[in-house]
C-alpha positions, 0 to 999 in steps of 0.5 A: 760256522763258528770263528776262531779266537784270535790269539793276542800276545801281550808285549810288554810296555815300551820304556820311555825313550830319550826325548830332548824335550822331557829333560829340563836339564839337557836343553842348552843346545837346542835353542829353547833356553832363552837367554842362551848360554854365551858359549853355545851362541859362540858355538853356533855362529862358529859352525855358521862361519860368522865366529866373530859375530856372536858378541854383536848378536848377543849385545842386540839381543840383550839390548832388546831383552830378548824380544821380538820387534813386536814385543813378544819374547823370543821362544827360540833363539836359534831361530832368532840366530838364523834370521839374524845371520841371514840379514847380517849376510845381506847387509855385508853384500848390499855394502859391497855392491854399493862400495866404490871399489865394486865393479858392479856398482857403477 
């Protein structure tokens, strides 16, 4: 018994999709531009509810020359900012617990 040949329909190649990793000029909001634009950092901190802390974060990271504690360069500032925000909130909670005006400190 002979096998029937399968017909393969040729489809045109797909057009390249708009991938943010392929665009060199439109990466401002993705976190990979280090050091980031001040305006983008202010927007990020405003979205997290800490608009007044953006300048403190920028000053601290510029002092460290955008490097981690071990000396390696920061690759994604948003990851670093998220860690900074978490630490900041933990410091504020601790400060309020240690306050003499807090009822839990006794």
